[in-house]
N, C-alpha and C positions, 0 to 999 in steps of 0.2 A: 238843449235849445230849444226844444216845447215848453217846458219852464219861464224861458226867456222872453218869448211871446205872451206866453199868458199875464206876464205880471205885466208885461210893456201895456198891455190890450187892456188887460182887470178886465180879461174873461177867462172861464177858461179853459173854452175852445176858442183861438185867436181867430180871429177874419180870414181870409183870401187875402187880404193886401198884405197881411203883415206876414205868410210865409216867405221864408229868402228874403227879406228889407236885407239891407244891409246894415249890422247892428252898430250903436252910435261907435262903440270905439274903432269898428272898421273908417279910419278918416279919410274922408276922398277931399279934395277943393272942387266947390262947385262946377267947375272949370273939366274937371275928373270923371265927371255923370251926366250920360243922357237918359233921363228917365220918361217914356212916355206910353199913352196910349189908344193902341191903334186900332178901327173897330172897321174898316172898308181897303179895297186895294188902294184908294189916290192916297188915303195915308200912310198905307206902306211905301210906295213911293217916293213919298214925302219922308218918311222916317228915314228909306233908304238913302236918300241923299247926304237928310241930318248926321246920317252915321260918317259916308264918305269925306264930309265936311270934318267932322269931331277929330278921324283918323289926321286928317291933313292937319289940323290945328294940331296936332301932334305928333307934329312932326315925322309921320308916318310913311313912306314909300308910296306910289299911286296902287301900287300891285295892289299893298294891303289892306288899304283902303278901299280900293274896288271891290277884292276877293269880302272884304267883310263884311261893307252893302250888300252887294251879290249875294251873300249866305241869307241874310234879313229878310232881302227881296223874293225871294224862292222860297223860305221858307212859312212867309208870312200870307203871303200869296197863295200859297198851301193850303192856310190855313180857311183864308179869309173862304178858297172856293169851296174847301171839301171838308172843314171841320169846322165852319158856322151854320150851314143848313144843315148837319146831321145832328145839329145841339140843339137841347130844348129848353133851354135859360135864354131866358128873356133880353138878358145885357152878357151880350155878347161880346168878348175885347180880349184882343193880345197885349200883355206891360211887358214890355222894353226894356231894358239897362246895359246902359251898355256905359262900363269901365277901364280906367284909364289906369292900370297896380304896376306897379315895378316895372314897367317897362313890354307889360303884354295888354290886352283886350280880353278883356272876359264879356263876352253876350252874354245873356238871359233873356229866353222869351219865357211868359208863362202864357197859358191861353187854356180858357174854362170850355173848349171844345170835348167831344169826347176821348176816350184814354188813346196815345196813336203813340206808342213808343218810337220812338228815333234808330236808337243803337240796335232793337230786331232791325230793321227794316234798314239801317246802313250794311248787316249783315247779308239782309235778302238780296240787298241791290249790286253790292258785292260777286254776285253768281250770274245776275244776268249781264248777259255776252251783249245786249242790244244800246249801245253807246248814246241812244238819244233817249232813253226811259232815263226819266229822276237824277237830271245833270246837276239842279240846285243838291243836291243830297250828297252825290258823288264829289263835286267839287268843296262841299262842309269837309267830307271826310279828306281830305283830303291836306287843307288847308290849316287845319287845327290840331293844335296841339295837344288837348286832351277835351274830350267828348259825356256829358255827363247829364240822364235823364231818368226826371222821377215825376211819380203821378201821384201829390197826393191834393189830397178834401178838393177833389173832381177838379184838379188840373194838371198840365202838363206840363212842367216844367223840362228847360231843354237851356243847360250851363255850357259854353263854348269858349276856349280860349284859344286866343290864336298871340303865336313867339312869331314875331316878321323876321326872324330868321329863319324858319321854319318855312312861310312861305318864300319868300327870295329864293331859295334853294331848292324847289320845286319847280315841275318845268307844269304848272296845275291847268288841266285840260277837264271835261267827264268824261275823260277814258282809263 
């Protein structure tokens, strides 16, 4: 994979923007992908609305659409409120991708805030009996089919796959 980006970017070390870009062989129609740069709480809210509309446009039920948008809203808000102030970088941003792939949704959130391993945090949250803490993380963990986290080239990369049938079968709450 590294070689792919080195050749694509014509550089030995690929730029941050090419990491986890979808390769050309991964064909999606223009209507099957959202790609947004988010830098503020206002943009997080706008992106959340766009995610909800994207899901509804792909005929997902309202519950799936709502939870997909809510998860980004919670994670995006936390990145802007807690990650951005800790970052020493001038260009603070969240790179959001949402793809419709084979009947599922794949949400990729990449930010350049300090290292924060969401997978480890999910395990810690599971042991916390106070259900008012970490509501977004709890909902994400219950709604997702698969969650992957990578910290690479000073970027946090979170990939969440949603299968609507999983969401519909569960009574998703923060508990």
